[in-house]
PDB file of N, CA, C and O in Angstrom:
ATOM      1  N   MET A   1      -0.386  -1.163 -18.843  1.00  0.00           N
ATOM      2  CA  MET A   1      -0.429   0.276 -18.743  1.00  0.00           C
ATOM      3  C   MET A   1      -1.745   0.803 -19.290  1.00  0.00           C
ATOM      4  O   MET A   1      -2.388   1.625 -18.638  1.00  0.00           O
ATOM      5  N   LEU A   2      -2.164   0.357 -20.464  1.00  0.00           N
ATOM      6  CA  LEU A   2      -3.452   0.797 -20.984  1.00  0.00           C
ATOM      7  C   LEU A   2      -4.588   0.323 -20.090  1.00  0.00           C
ATOM      8  O   LEU A   2      -5.613   0.996 -19.975  1.00  0.00           O
ATOM      9  N   ALA A   3      -4.414  -0.815 -19.467  1.00  0.00           N
ATOM     10  CA  ALA A   3      -5.456  -1.356 -18.598  1.00  0.00           C
ATOM     11  C   ALA A   3      -5.723  -0.452 -17.408  1.00  0.00           C
ATOM     12  O   ALA A   3      -6.823  -0.469 -16.857  1.00  0.00           O
ATOM     13  N   ASP A   4      -4.736   0.338 -17.003  1.00  0.00           N
ATOM     14  CA  ASP A   4      -4.920   1.256 -15.883  1.00  0.00           C
ATOM     15  C   ASP A   4      -5.852   2.406 -16.231  1.00  0.00           C
ATOM     16  O   ASP A   4      -6.450   3.011 -15.341  1.00  0.00           O
ATOM     17  N   GLY A   5      -5.978   2.710 -17.509  1.00  0.00           N
ATOM     18  CA  GLY A   5      -6.850   3.782 -17.950  1.00  0.00           C
ATOM     19  C   GLY A   5      -6.301   5.180 -17.744  1.00  0.00           C
ATOM     20  O   GLY A   5      -7.059   6.150 -17.779  1.00  0.00           O
ATOM     21  N   ASP A   6      -5.001   5.304 -17.530  1.00  0.00           N
ATOM     22  CA  ASP A   6      -4.401   6.617 -17.314  1.00  0.00           C
ATOM     23  C   ASP A   6      -3.680   7.065 -18.589  1.00  0.00           C
ATOM     24  O   ASP A   6      -2.587   6.579 -18.880  1.00  0.00           O
ATOM     25  N   PRO A   7      -4.279   7.983 -19.351  1.00  0.00           N
ATOM     26  CA  PRO A   7      -3.648   8.412 -20.602  1.00  0.00           C
ATOM     27  C   PRO A   7      -2.292   9.080 -20.391  1.00  0.00           C
ATOM     28  O   PRO A   7      -1.445   9.042 -21.283  1.00  0.00           O
ATOM     29  N   ALA A   8      -2.076   9.684 -19.242  1.00  0.00           N
ATOM     30  CA  ALA A   8      -0.786  10.326 -18.975  1.00  0.00           C
ATOM     31  C   ALA A   8       0.329   9.288 -18.927  1.00  0.00           C
ATOM     32  O   ALA A   8       1.454   9.575 -19.336  1.00  0.00           O
ATOM     33  N   GLU A   9       0.038   8.095 -18.436  1.00  0.00           N
ATOM     34  CA  GLU A   9       1.058   7.037 -18.401  1.00  0.00           C
ATOM     35  C   GLU A   9       1.435   6.606 -19.808  1.00  0.00           C
ATOM     36  O   GLU A   9       2.609   6.367 -20.093  1.00  0.00           O
ATOM     37  N   VAL A  10       0.454   6.507 -20.685  1.00  0.00           N
ATOM     38  CA  VAL A  10       0.729   6.136 -22.075  1.00  0.00           C
ATOM     39  C   VAL A  10       1.563   7.227 -22.732  1.00  0.00           C
ATOM     40  O   VAL A  10       2.551   6.936 -23.406  1.00  0.00           O
ATOM     41  N   ARG A  11       1.168   8.483 -22.537  1.00  0.00           N
ATOM     42  CA  ARG A  11       1.907   9.613 -23.099  1.00  0.00           C
ATOM     43  C   ARG A  11       3.353   9.615 -22.597  1.00  0.00           C
ATOM     44  O   ARG A  11       4.286   9.812 -23.375  1.00  0.00           O
ATOM     45  N   ASP A  12       3.530   9.394 -21.293  1.00  0.00           N
ATOM     46  CA  ASP A  12       4.876   9.392 -20.710  1.00  0.00           C
ATOM     47  C   ASP A  12       5.718   8.238 -21.248  1.00  0.00           C
ATOM     48  O   ASP A  12       6.917   8.396 -21.479  1.00  0.00           O
ATOM     49  N   ALA A  13       5.096   7.084 -21.445  1.00  0.00           N
ATOM     50  CA  ALA A  13       5.824   5.937 -21.997  1.00  0.00           C
ATOM     51  C   ALA A  13       6.251   6.220 -23.433  1.00  0.00           C
ATOM     52  O   ALA A  13       7.377   5.904 -23.819  1.00  0.00           O
ATOM     53  N   LEU A  14       5.361   6.813 -24.226  1.00  0.00           N
ATOM     54  CA  LEU A  14       5.727   7.168 -25.599  1.00  0.00           C
ATOM     55  C   LEU A  14       6.842   8.208 -25.619  1.00  0.00           C
ATOM     56  O   LEU A  14       7.714   8.173 -26.487  1.00  0.00           O
ATOM     57  N   ASP A  15       6.814   9.123 -24.672  1.00  0.00           N
ATOM     58  CA  ASP A  15       7.871  10.131 -24.563  1.00  0.00           C
ATOM     59  C   ASP A  15       9.221   9.468 -24.311  1.00  0.00           C
ATOM     60  O   ASP A  15      10.219   9.826 -24.938  1.00  0.00           O
ATOM     61  N   LEU A  16       9.252   8.513 -23.404  1.00  0.00           N
ATOM     62  CA  LEU A  16      10.505   7.799 -23.112  1.00  0.00           C
ATOM     63  C   LEU A  16      11.038   7.068 -24.341  1.00  0.00           C
ATOM     64  O   LEU A  16      12.232   7.121 -24.636  1.00  0.00           O
ATOM     65  N   VAL A  17      10.148   6.390 -25.052  1.00  0.00           N
ATOM     66  CA  VAL A  17      10.558   5.643 -26.238  1.00  0.00           C
ATOM     67  C   VAL A  17      11.053   6.606 -27.315  1.00  0.00           C
ATOM     68  O   VAL A  17      12.090   6.368 -27.935  1.00  0.00           O
ATOM     69  N   ALA A  18      10.312   7.690 -27.537  1.00  0.00           N
ATOM     70  CA  ALA A  18      10.704   8.663 -28.566  1.00  0.00           C
ATOM     71  C   ALA A  18      12.054   9.292 -28.243  1.00  0.00           C
ATOM     72  O   ALA A  18      12.880   9.477 -29.137  1.00  0.00           O
ATOM     73  N   ARG A  19      12.284   9.620 -26.984  1.00  0.00           N
ATOM     74  CA  ARG A  19      13.575  10.205 -26.599  1.00  0.00           C
ATOM     75  C   ARG A  19      14.709   9.192 -26.799  1.00  0.00           C
ATOM     76  O   ARG A  19      15.799   9.555 -27.243  1.00  0.00           O
ATOM     77  N   ALA A  20      14.451   7.940 -26.476  1.00  0.00           N
ATOM     78  CA  ALA A  20      15.476   6.908 -26.632  1.00  0.00           C
ATOM     79  C   ALA A  20      15.830   6.696 -28.101  1.00  0.00           C
ATOM     80  O   ALA A  20      16.981   6.414 -28.435  1.00  0.00           O
ATOM     81  N   GLN A  21      14.838   6.835 -28.972  1.00  0.00           N
ATOM     82  CA  GLN A  21      15.075   6.613 -30.400  1.00  0.00           C
ATOM     83  C   GLN A  21      15.525   7.879 -31.125  1.00  0.00           C
ATOM     84  O   GLN A  21      16.018   7.819 -32.252  1.00  0.00           O
ATOM     85  N   GLY A  22      15.352   9.012 -30.473  1.00  0.00           N
ATOM     86  CA  GLY A  22      15.715  10.291 -31.081  1.00  0.00           C
ATOM     87  C   GLY A  22      14.465  11.042 -31.520  1.00  0.00           C
ATOM     88  O   GLY A  22      13.759  10.618 -32.435  1.00  0.00           O
ATOM     89  N   MET A  23      14.203  12.159 -30.856  1.00  0.00           N
ATOM     90  CA  MET A  23      12.978  12.915 -31.119  1.00  0.00           C
ATOM     91  C   MET A  23      12.891  13.387 -32.570  1.00  0.00           C
ATOM     92  O   MET A  23      11.812  13.370 -33.163  1.00  0.00           O
ATOM     93  N   SER A  24      14.002  13.802 -33.135  1.00  0.00           N
ATOM     94  CA  SER A  24      13.974  14.290 -34.520  1.00  0.00           C
ATOM     95  C   SER A  24      13.545  13.197 -35.481  1.00  0.00           C
ATOM     96  O   SER A  24      12.714  13.421 -36.361  1.00  0.00           O
ATOM     97  N   GLN A  25      14.115  12.018 -35.307  1.00  0.00           N
ATOM     98  CA  GLN A  25      13.789  10.894 -36.193  1.00  0.00           C
ATOM     99  C   GLN A  25      12.331  10.474 -36.027  1.00  0.00           C
ATOM    100  O   GLN A  25      11.636  10.242 -37.016  1.00  0.00           O
ATOM    101  N   VAL A  26      11.868  10.376 -34.788  1.00  0.00           N
ATOM    102  CA  VAL A  26      10.483   9.975 -34.532  1.00  0.00           C
ATOM    103  C   VAL A  26       9.522  11.029 -35.082  1.00  0.00           C
ATOM    104  O   VAL A  26       8.510  10.689 -35.695  1.00  0.00           O
ATOM    105  N   ALA A  27       9.836  12.296 -34.863  1.00  0.00           N
ATOM    106  CA  ALA A  27       8.979  13.374 -35.363  1.00  0.00           C
ATOM    107  C   ALA A  27       8.862  13.304 -36.881  1.00  0.00           C
ATOM    108  O   ALA A  27       7.763  13.404 -37.427  1.00  0.00           O
ATOM    109  N   GLU A  28       9.976  13.135 -37.553  1.00  0.00           N
ATOM    110  CA  GLU A  28       9.954  13.054 -39.018  1.00  0.00           C
ATOM    111  C   GLU A  28       9.119  11.869 -39.481  1.00  0.00           C
ATOM    112  O   GLU A  28       8.297  12.004 -40.387  1.00  0.00           O
ATOM    113  N   SER A  29       9.325  10.713 -38.868  1.00  0.00           N
ATOM    114  CA  SER A  29       8.574   9.513 -39.248  1.00  0.00           C
ATOM    115  C   SER A  29       7.085   9.646 -38.952  1.00  0.00           C
ATOM    116  O   SER A  29       6.251   9.087 -39.664  1.00  0.00           O
ATOM    117  N   ALA A  30       6.757  10.385 -37.901  1.00  0.00           N
ATOM    118  CA  ALA A  30       5.353  10.557 -37.509  1.00  0.00           C
ATOM    119  C   ALA A  30       4.674  11.695 -38.267  1.00  0.00           C
ATOM    120  O   ALA A  30       3.455  11.850 -38.198  1.00  0.00           O
ATOM    121  N   GLY A  31       5.452  12.480 -38.980  1.00  0.00           N
ATOM    122  CA  GLY A  31       4.878  13.578 -39.745  1.00  0.00           C
ATOM    123  C   GLY A  31       4.516  14.790 -38.901  1.00  0.00           C
ATOM    124  O   GLY A  31       3.584  15.529 -39.217  1.00  0.00           O
ATOM    125  N   VAL A  32       5.272  14.984 -37.819  1.00  0.00           N
ATOM    126  CA  VAL A  32       5.075  16.169 -36.975  1.00  0.00           C
ATOM    127  C   VAL A  32       6.424  16.868 -36.818  1.00  0.00           C
ATOM    128  O   VAL A  32       7.471  16.287 -37.103  1.00  0.00           O
ATOM    129  N   THR A  33       6.387  18.103 -36.369  1.00  0.00           N
ATOM    130  CA  THR A  33       7.648  18.798 -36.125  1.00  0.00           C
ATOM    131  C   THR A  33       8.255  18.295 -34.818  1.00  0.00           C
ATOM    132  O   THR A  33       7.558  17.759 -33.957  1.00  0.00           O
ATOM    133  N   ARG A  34       9.557  18.477 -34.690  1.00  0.00           N
ATOM    134  CA  ARG A  34      10.233  18.076 -33.449  1.00  0.00           C
ATOM    135  C   ARG A  34       9.650  18.843 -32.271  1.00  0.00           C
ATOM    136  O   ARG A  34       9.378  18.260 -31.221  1.00  0.00           O
ATOM    137  N   GLN A  35       9.459  20.132 -32.439  1.00  0.00           N
ATOM    138  CA  GLN A  35       8.882  20.956 -31.375  1.00  0.00           C
ATOM    139  C   GLN A  35       7.458  20.485 -31.050  1.00  0.00           C
ATOM    140  O   GLN A  35       7.064  20.442 -29.884  1.00  0.00           O
ATOM    141  N   GLY A  36       6.701  20.138 -32.074  1.00  0.00           N
ATOM    142  CA  GLY A  36       5.343  19.635 -31.859  1.00  0.00           C
ATOM    143  C   GLY A  36       5.339  18.324 -31.101  1.00  0.00           C
ATOM    144  O   GLY A  36       4.463  18.083 -30.271  1.00  0.00           O
ATOM    145  N   LEU A  37       6.325  17.468 -31.386  1.00  0.00           N
ATOM    146  CA  LEU A  37       6.419  16.189 -30.686  1.00  0.00           C
ATOM    147  C   LEU A  37       6.730  16.404 -29.213  1.00  0.00           C
ATOM    148  O   LEU A  37       6.138  15.759 -28.347  1.00  0.00           O
ATOM    149  N   TYR A  38       7.666  17.319 -28.928  1.00  0.00           N
ATOM    150  CA  TYR A  38       7.976  17.637 -27.532  1.00  0.00           C
ATOM    151  C   TYR A  38       6.727  18.151 -26.812  1.00  0.00           C
ATOM    152  O   TYR A  38       6.452  17.759 -25.678  1.00  0.00           O
ATOM    153  N   LYS A  39       5.982  19.023 -27.473  1.00  0.00           N
ATOM    154  CA  LYS A  39       4.777  19.585 -26.861  1.00  0.00           C
ATOM    155  C   LYS A  39       3.713  18.502 -26.661  1.00  0.00           C
ATOM    156  O   LYS A  39       3.081  18.429 -25.607  1.00  0.00           O
ATOM    157  N   THR A  40       3.525  17.676 -27.668  1.00  0.00           N
ATOM    158  CA  THR A  40       2.523  16.610 -27.607  1.00  0.00           C
ATOM    159  C   THR A  40       2.806  15.624 -26.484  1.00  0.00           C
ATOM    160  O   THR A  40       1.892  15.203 -25.776  1.00  0.00           O
ATOM    161  N   LEU A  41       4.073  15.257 -26.321  1.00  0.00           N
ATOM    162  CA  LEU A  41       4.441  14.251 -25.330  1.00  0.00           C
ATOM    163  C   LEU A  41       4.876  14.859 -24.003  1.00  0.00           C
ATOM    164  O   LEU A  41       5.251  14.134 -23.081  1.00  0.00           O
ATOM    165  N   GLY A  42       4.829  16.172 -23.901  1.00  0.00           N
ATOM    166  CA  GLY A  42       5.211  16.853 -22.670  1.00  0.00           C
ATOM    167  C   GLY A  42       4.169  16.686 -21.572  1.00  0.00           C
ATOM    168  O   GLY A  42       3.100  16.116 -21.788  1.00  0.00           O
ATOM    169  N   GLU A  43       4.499  17.188 -20.407  1.00  0.00           N
ATOM    170  CA  GLU A  43       3.660  17.033 -19.213  1.00  0.00           C
ATOM    171  C   GLU A  43       2.222  17.505 -19.419  1.00  0.00           C
ATOM    172  O   GLU A  43       1.289  16.899 -18.892  1.00  0.00           O
ATOM    173  N   ASN A  44       2.042  18.567 -20.171  1.00  0.00           N
ATOM    174  CA  ASN A  44       0.696  19.098 -20.399  1.00  0.00           C
ATOM    175  C   ASN A  44       0.119  18.691 -21.746  1.00  0.00           C
ATOM    176  O   ASN A  44      -0.933  19.184 -22.152  1.00  0.00           O
ATOM    177  N   GLY A  45       0.808  17.793 -22.435  1.00  0.00           N
ATOM    178  CA  GLY A  45       0.342  17.356 -23.751  1.00  0.00           C
ATOM    179  C   GLY A  45      -0.923  16.523 -23.648  1.00  0.00           C
ATOM    180  O   GLY A  45      -1.113  15.757 -22.703  1.00  0.00           O
ATOM    181  N   ASN A  46      -1.773  16.688 -24.633  1.00  0.00           N
ATOM    182  CA  ASN A  46      -3.013  15.922 -24.717  1.00  0.00           C
ATOM    183  C   ASN A  46      -3.225  15.565 -26.187  1.00  0.00           C
ATOM    184  O   ASN A  46      -4.099  16.127 -26.848  1.00  0.00           O
ATOM    185  N   PRO A  47      -2.420  14.627 -26.697  1.00  0.00           N
ATOM    186  CA  PRO A  47      -2.443  14.347 -28.131  1.00  0.00           C
ATOM    187  C   PRO A  47      -3.746  13.706 -28.587  1.00  0.00           C
ATOM    188  O   PRO A  47      -4.394  12.971 -27.842  1.00  0.00           O
ATOM    189  N   GLU A  48      -4.113  14.003 -29.826  1.00  0.00           N
ATOM    190  CA  GLU A  48      -5.244  13.329 -30.445  1.00  0.00           C
ATOM    191  C   GLU A  48      -4.859  11.878 -30.697  1.00  0.00           C
ATOM    192  O   GLU A  48      -3.679  11.548 -30.818  1.00  0.00           O
ATOM    193  N   PHE A  49      -5.859  11.024 -30.774  1.00  0.00           N
ATOM    194  CA  PHE A  49      -5.596   9.602 -30.963  1.00  0.00           C
ATOM    195  C   PHE A  49      -4.844   9.348 -32.268  1.00  0.00           C
ATOM    196  O   PHE A  49      -3.962   8.490 -32.317  1.00  0.00           O
ATOM    197  N   ALA A  50      -5.181  10.081 -33.313  1.00  0.00           N
ATOM    198  CA  ALA A  50      -4.492   9.905 -34.590  1.00  0.00           C
ATOM    199  C   ALA A  50      -3.004  10.207 -34.447  1.00  0.00           C
ATOM    200  O   ALA A  50      -2.174   9.527 -35.051  1.00  0.00           O
ATOM    201  N   THR A  51      -2.662  11.213 -33.659  1.00  0.00           N
ATOM    202  CA  THR A  51      -1.257  11.547 -33.424  1.00  0.00           C
ATOM    203  C   THR A  51      -0.572  10.437 -32.640  1.00  0.00           C
ATOM    204  O   THR A  51       0.559  10.061 -32.949  1.00  0.00           O
ATOM    205  N   VAL A  52      -1.246   9.918 -31.635  1.00  0.00           N
ATOM    206  CA  VAL A  52      -0.695   8.796 -30.855  1.00  0.00           C
ATOM    207  C   VAL A  52      -0.411   7.616 -31.776  1.00  0.00           C
ATOM    208  O   VAL A  52       0.646   6.995 -31.672  1.00  0.00           O
ATOM    209  N   LEU A  53      -1.332   7.301 -32.666  1.00  0.00           N
ATOM    210  CA  LEU A  53      -1.118   6.185 -33.594  1.00  0.00           C
ATOM    211  C   LEU A  53       0.070   6.433 -34.515  1.00  0.00           C
ATOM    212  O   LEU A  53       0.834   5.510 -34.798  1.00  0.00           O
ATOM    213  N   ARG A  54       0.235   7.667 -34.986  1.00  0.00           N
ATOM    214  CA  ARG A  54       1.393   7.970 -35.842  1.00  0.00           C
ATOM    215  C   ARG A  54       2.700   7.834 -35.065  1.00  0.00           C
ATOM    216  O   ARG A  54       3.694   7.351 -35.606  1.00  0.00           O
ATOM    217  N   ILE A  55       2.706   8.252 -33.810  1.00  0.00           N
ATOM    218  CA  ILE A  55       3.907   8.138 -32.982  1.00  0.00           C
ATOM    219  C   ILE A  55       4.202   6.666 -32.700  1.00  0.00           C
ATOM    220  O   ILE A  55       5.355   6.239 -32.761  1.00  0.00           O
ATOM    221  N   ILE A  56       3.172   5.902 -32.395  1.00  0.00           N
ATOM    222  CA  ILE A  56       3.352   4.463 -32.152  1.00  0.00           C
ATOM    223  C   ILE A  56       3.972   3.803 -33.377  1.00  0.00           C
ATOM    224  O   ILE A  56       4.927   3.036 -33.252  1.00  0.00           O
ATOM    225  N   THR A  57       3.439   4.094 -34.551  1.00  0.00           N
ATOM    226  CA  THR A  57       3.975   3.527 -35.786  1.00  0.00           C
ATOM    227  C   THR A  57       5.414   3.974 -36.013  1.00  0.00           C
ATOM    228  O   THR A  57       6.266   3.168 -36.386  1.00  0.00           O
ATOM    229  N   ALA A  58       5.685   5.256 -35.789  1.00  0.00           N
ATOM    230  CA  ALA A  58       7.032   5.800 -36.006  1.00  0.00           C
ATOM    231  C   ALA A  58       8.066   5.177 -35.083  1.00  0.00           C
ATOM    232  O   ALA A  58       9.234   5.067 -35.455  1.00  0.00           O
ATOM    233  N   THR A  59       7.656   4.767 -33.883  1.00  0.00           N
ATOM    234  CA  THR A  59       8.602   4.175 -32.933  1.00  0.00           C
ATOM    235  C   THR A  59       8.724   2.661 -33.098  1.00  0.00           C
ATOM    236  O   THR A  59       9.525   2.021 -32.417  1.00  0.00           O
ATOM    237  N   GLY A  60       7.933   2.097 -33.996  1.00  0.00           N
ATOM    238  CA  GLY A  60       8.013   0.658 -34.239  1.00  0.00           C
ATOM    239  C   GLY A  60       7.249  -0.178 -33.231  1.00  0.00           C
ATOM    240  O   GLY A  60       7.478  -1.382 -33.112  1.00  0.00           O
ATOM    241  N   ILE A  61       6.350   0.455 -32.512  1.00  0.00           N
ATOM    242  CA  ILE A  61       5.528  -0.267 -31.539  1.00  0.00           C
ATOM    243  C   ILE A  61       4.294  -0.796 -32.258  1.00  0.00           C
ATOM    244  O   ILE A  61       3.736  -0.130 -33.130  1.00  0.00           O
ATOM    245  N   ARG A  62       3.879  -1.991 -31.886  1.00  0.00           N
ATOM    246  CA  ARG A  62       2.659  -2.563 -32.445  1.00  0.00           C
ATOM    247  C   ARG A  62       1.592  -2.540 -31.365  1.00  0.00           C
ATOM    248  O   ARG A  62       1.801  -3.073 -30.275  1.00  0.00           O
ATOM    249  N   LEU A  63       0.465  -1.937 -31.651  1.00  0.00           N
ATOM    250  CA  LEU A  63      -0.641  -1.841 -30.716  1.00  0.00           C
ATOM    251  C   LEU A  63      -1.658  -2.904 -31.083  1.00  0.00           C
ATOM    252  O   LEU A  63      -2.134  -2.954 -32.217  1.00  0.00           O
ATOM    253  N   THR A  64      -1.990  -3.752 -30.126  1.00  0.00           N
ATOM    254  CA  THR A  64      -2.997  -4.782 -30.359  1.00  0.00           C
ATOM    255  C   THR A  64      -4.085  -4.666 -29.302  1.00  0.00           C
ATOM    256  O   THR A  64      -3.877  -4.089 -28.234  1.00  0.00           O
ATOM    257  N   ALA A  65      -5.238  -5.220 -29.615  1.00  0.00           N
ATOM    258  CA  ALA A  65      -6.360  -5.186 -28.683  1.00  0.00           C
ATOM    259  C   ALA A  65      -6.951  -6.583 -28.577  1.00  0.00           C
ATOM    260  O   ALA A  65      -6.934  -7.359 -29.533  1.00  0.00           O
ATOM    261  N   GLU A  66      -7.468  -6.882 -27.410  1.00  0.00           N
ATOM    262  CA  GLU A  66      -8.148  -8.153 -27.178  1.00  0.00           C
ATOM    263  C   GLU A  66      -9.247  -7.895 -26.163  1.00  0.00           C
ATOM    264  O   GLU A  66      -9.187  -6.922 -25.411  1.00  0.00           O
ATOM    265  N   PRO A  67     -10.251  -8.762 -26.140  1.00  0.00           N
ATOM    266  CA  PRO A  67     -11.329  -8.576 -25.168  1.00  0.00           C
ATOM    267  C   PRO A  67     -10.777  -8.544 -23.743  1.00  0.00           C
ATOM    268  O   PRO A  67      -9.844  -9.279 -23.419  1.00  0.00           O
ATOM    269  N   ALA A  68     -11.348  -7.702 -22.904  1.00  0.00           N
ATOM    270  CA  ALA A  68     -10.849  -7.516 -21.539  1.00  0.00           C
ATOM    271  C   ALA A  68     -10.832  -8.816 -20.744  1.00  0.00           C
ATOM    272  O   ALA A  68      -9.955  -8.997 -19.899  1.00  0.00           O
ATOM    273  N   GLY A  69     -11.747  -9.698 -20.980  1.00  0.00           N
ATOM    274  CA  GLY A  69     -11.807 -10.943 -20.227  1.00  0.00           C
ATOM    275  C   GLY A  69     -10.999 -12.079 -20.833  1.00  0.00           C
ATOM    276  O   GLY A  69     -11.009 -13.193 -20.309  1.00  0.00           O
ATOM    277  N   ALA A  70     -10.304 -11.813 -21.921  1.00  0.00           N
ATOM    278  CA  ALA A  70      -9.553 -12.863 -22.606  1.00  0.00           C
ATOM    279  C   ALA A  70      -8.348 -13.294 -21.789  1.00  0.00           C
ATOM    280  O   ALA A  70      -7.680 -12.480 -21.151  1.00  0.00           O
ATOM    281  N   LYS A  71      -8.088 -14.587 -21.825  1.00  0.00           N
ATOM    282  CA  LYS A  71      -6.890 -15.116 -21.168  1.00  0.00           C
ATOM    283  C   LYS A  71      -5.698 -14.862 -22.072  1.00  0.00           C
ATOM    284  O   LYS A  71      -5.815 -14.992 -23.290  1.00  0.00           O
ATOM    285  N   PRO A  72      -4.553 -14.502 -21.505  1.00  0.00           N
ATOM    286  CA  PRO A  72      -3.347 -14.285 -22.325  1.00  0.00           C
ATOM    287  C   PRO A  72      -2.986 -15.552 -23.080  1.00  0.00           C
ATOM    288  O   PRO A  72      -3.053 -16.653 -22.534  1.00  0.00           O
ATOM    289  N   LYS A  73      -2.602 -15.388 -24.348  1.00  0.00           N
ATOM    290  CA  LYS A  73      -2.189 -16.529 -25.165  1.00  0.00           C
ATOM    291  C   LYS A  73      -0.811 -16.989 -24.753  1.00  0.00           C
ATOM    292  O   LYS A  73       0.051 -16.181 -24.406  1.00  0.00           O
ATOM    293  N   THR A  74      -0.610 -18.280 -24.793  1.00  0.00           N
ATOM    294  CA  THR A  74       0.726 -18.816 -24.544  1.00  0.00           C
ATOM    295  C   THR A  74       1.519 -18.718 -25.834  1.00  0.00           C
ATOM    296  O   THR A  74       0.940 -18.563 -26.910  1.00  0.00           O
ATOM    297  N   LYS A  75       2.814 -18.806 -25.740  1.00  0.00           N
ATOM    298  CA  LYS A  75       3.655 -18.729 -26.939  1.00  0.00           C
ATOM    299  C   LYS A  75       3.304 -19.843 -27.910  1.00  0.00           C
ATOM    300  O   LYS A  75       3.272 -19.611 -29.119  1.00  0.00           O
ATOM    301  N   ALA A  76       3.038 -21.045 -27.416  1.00  0.00           N
ATOM    302  CA  ALA A  76       2.713 -22.171 -28.291  1.00  0.00           C
ATOM    303  C   ALA A  76       1.417 -21.912 -29.046  1.00  0.00           C
ATOM    304  O   ALA A  76       1.330 -22.195 -30.241  1.00  0.00           O
ATOM    305  N   ALA A  77       0.415 -21.381 -28.367  1.00  0.00           N
ATOM    306  CA  ALA A  77      -0.869 -21.108 -29.018  1.00  0.00           C
ATOM    307  C   ALA A  77      -0.753 -19.957 -30.000  1.00  0.00           C
ATOM    308  O   ALA A  77      -1.431 -19.956 -31.027  1.00  0.00           O
ATOM    309  N   ALA A  78       0.078 -18.993 -29.712  1.00  0.00           N
ATOM    310  CA  ALA A  78       0.231 -17.828 -30.569  1.00  0.00           C
ATOM    311  C   ALA A  78       0.925 -18.170 -31.879  1.00  0.00           C
ATOM    312  O   ALA A  78       0.690 -17.507 -32.889  1.00  0.00           O
ATOM    313  N   SER A  79       1.776 -19.192 -31.883  1.00  0.00           N
ATOM    314  CA  SER A  79       2.541 -19.527 -33.080  1.00  0.00           C
ATOM    315  C   SER A  79       1.810 -20.458 -34.015  1.00  0.00           C
ATOM    316  O   SER A  79       2.332 -20.783 -35.081  1.00  0.00           O
ATOM    317  N   ARG A  80       0.630 -20.895 -33.658  1.00  0.00           N
ATOM    318  CA  ARG A  80      -0.132 -21.822 -34.541  1.00  0.00           C
ATOM    319  C   ARG A  80      -0.758 -21.115 -35.682  1.00  0.00           C
ATOM    320  O   ARG A  80      -1.425 -21.742 -36.506  1.00  0.00           O
TER     321      ARG A  80
END
């Protein structure tokens, strides 16, 4: 999803996760108001990166980065 470069897809995915976990709980954990979370993740939302990171942390998602040309690690290589 991030590879597509469409920030709206990331926002929409976070919205789905936050709704599934409960907007009030995610908002509290992220340090934003429930209304602010709805606005941030809504159709016209354009959250700052810091807000996205707080929401990611609040939902229990781990964000990792690797070089674009890197080959995906196999489970065996990842556990070493």
